[in-house]
C-alpha positions in Angstrom: 14.5 -28.5 171.8 15.3 -31.5 170.1 18.7 -32.9 168.9 20.4 -31.8 165.9 23.6 -31.0 164.3 24.5 -28.1 166.5 26.3 -28.3 169.6 26.4 -25.0 171.7 29.9 -25.6 172.6 31.2 -26.4 169.0 28.8 -23.9 166.8 31.1 -21.6 164.9 29.5 -18.3 163.3 30.9 -18.9 159.6 29.9 -22.5 159.6 26.5 -22.3 160.8 23.3 -22.6 158.5 22.3 -19.0 159.8 25.5 -17.5 158.7 24.8 -19.2 155.4 21.1 -18.2 154.9 22.1 -14.5 155.6 24.9 -14.4 153.3 22.9 -16.0 150.5 19.8 -13.5 151.2 22.5 -10.5 151.2 23.9 -11.6 148.0 20.3 -12.2 146.2 19.3 -8.6 147.5 22.5 -6.6 146.3 21.9 -8.5 142.9 18.4 -7.7 142.6 19.1 -4.3 143.7 21.6 -3.9 140.7 19.1 -5.2 138.5 16.1 -3.1 139.2 18.2 0.0 139.7 17.5 1.1 136.1 13.6 1.1 137.2 14.6 3.4 140.2 13.4 0.9 142.6 15.1 -1.4 145.0 14.7 -5.0 146.0 12.8 -4.0 149.0 10.4 -1.9 146.8 9.9 -4.4 144.3 7.8 -6.8 146.9 5.3 -3.8 147.2 5.0 -3.5 143.5 4.5 -7.4 142.9 2.0 -7.6 145.8 -0.1 -4.8 144.5 0.2 -6.1 140.9 -0.9 -9.6 141.8 -4.0 -8.0 143.9 -2.5 -9.9 147.0 -2.7 -6.7 149.1 -4.3 -3.4 148.4 -3.8 -1.6 151.8 -1.0 -0.6 154.0 -1.9 -3.1 156.7 -2.3 -6.1 154.2 1.3 -5.2 152.8 2.6 -4.9 156.4 1.1 -8.3 157.4 2.2 -10.1 154.0 5.8 -8.8 153.9 6.3 -9.2 157.7 7.0 -5.3 158.2 5.9 -3.1 160.9 3.6 -0.1 160.1 6.2 2.3 160.3 8.6 0.8 157.9 5.9 0.1 155.5 4.7 3.9 155.7 8.1 4.9 154.7 8.5 2.3 152.3 5.1 3.5 150.6 6.2 7.2 150.9 9.4 6.6 148.7 7.3 4.7 146.3 5.0 7.4 146.1 7.2 9.9 145.9 8.8 8.2 143.0 5.5 8.0 141.2 4.7 4.2 141.5 1.9 4.0 143.9 -0.8 6.2 144.8 -2.8 6.4 148.1 -6.5 7.0 148.1 -9.3 7.1 150.8 -11.7 4.2 150.7 -15.3 5.9 149.7 -17.0 3.4 152.0 -14.8 4.1 154.8 -12.4 7.2 155.0 -10.2 5.7 157.6 -9.2 2.8 155.1 -6.3 3.9 152.7 -6.2 2.3 149.5 -3.2 1.6 147.5 -3.0 1.2 143.5 -0.1 1.1 141.0 0.1 4.3 138.8 0.9 3.5 135.1 4.6 3.8 136.1 4.2 1.0 139.0 2.3 -1.3 136.3 5.1 -0.8 133.8 7.6 -1.8 136.4 5.5 -4.8 137.5 5.5 -6.1 133.9 9.4 -5.8 133.5 10.0 -7.4 137.1 9.6 -11.1 136.2 12.1 -10.9 133.4 14.4 -9.3 135.9 13.7 -11.6 138.6 14.3 -14.6 136.6 17.4 -13.2 135.3 18.8 -12.7 138.8 17.9 -15.9 140.0 19.2 -17.7 136.9 22.2 -16.3 137.5 22.6 -17.2 141.2 21.6 -20.7 140.2 24.5 -20.9 137.7 26.2 -24.3 137.8 23.3 -25.9 139.7 21.4 -28.9 138.1 17.5 -29.1 137.7 17.8 -31.7 140.6 20.0 -29.5 142.8 17.7 -26.6 142.3 14.3 -28.9 143.2 16.6 -30.0 146.2 17.3 -26.8 147.4 13.7 -25.5 147.3 12.5 -28.6 149.0 15.1 -28.5 151.9 14.2 -24.6 152.1 10.7 -25.2 152.4 11.0 -27.8 155.0 13.2 -25.4 157.0 10.6 -22.7 156.5 7.9 -25.3 157.7 9.6 -26.0 160.6 9.5 -22.3 161.7 6.0 -22.0 160.7 4.4 -25.2 162.8 7.4 -26.8 164.5 7.8 -29.0 161.8 4.9 -31.1 162.5 3.5 -31.2 159.0 5.0 -33.4 156.4 4.3 -32.6 153.0 3.8 -28.9 153.6 3.3 -27.8 150.1 6.4 -25.7 150.2 8.5 -27.9 147.9 9.1 -27.2 144.1 6.1 -26.9 142.9 5.2 -24.0 145.5 8.0 -22.1 144.2 7.7 -22.7 140.7 5.9 -19.4 140.0 8.7 -17.3 141.7 6.9 -16.6 144.8 7.9 -17.0 148.5 6.4 -19.7 150.7 4.3 -17.6 152.7 2.7 -16.2 149.6 1.8 -19.6 148.2 2.0 -20.3 145.4 5.6 -17.9 147.0 7.3 -14.3 146.3 8.8 -12.8 144.5 10.4 -14.6 146.2 11.3 -16.0 145.8 13.5 -13.0 145.5 
């Protein structure tokens, strides 16, 4: 382990970076849930809608992998979206074991509305931030994420402001809904 700003005998829960990252995520999820509620969706569900809409995934396995969900959680999430009429599952003609996912017309309609809702949520959360502060936040979080992906050995990992400029997450470069 490398030296850093935290010492085991001095770290405090409410002043740690982990605490602030968790709180920030929770605030963003709560605000997003409120914004997408009129569509009949949750913050968790919009990731699936956006991944399918952008064609970054077309099977439950691809979605699970891209969104870091276990297969059981993804199945339950897809069950809810299918019941609500946003997603349909079909069997592949080439391989009947393969389940393909498609957005319904309702799913496509929601996907068209999500960018403006997402921008509004993010803009409200960034209220009072200057453009430079926003860029710095994206850069710092990109570096933080890169340290977890490769142990921090890559400089210029491509997770800076330009990677997040399209509202996607770093692992979905160029990231997700991210950034939501």
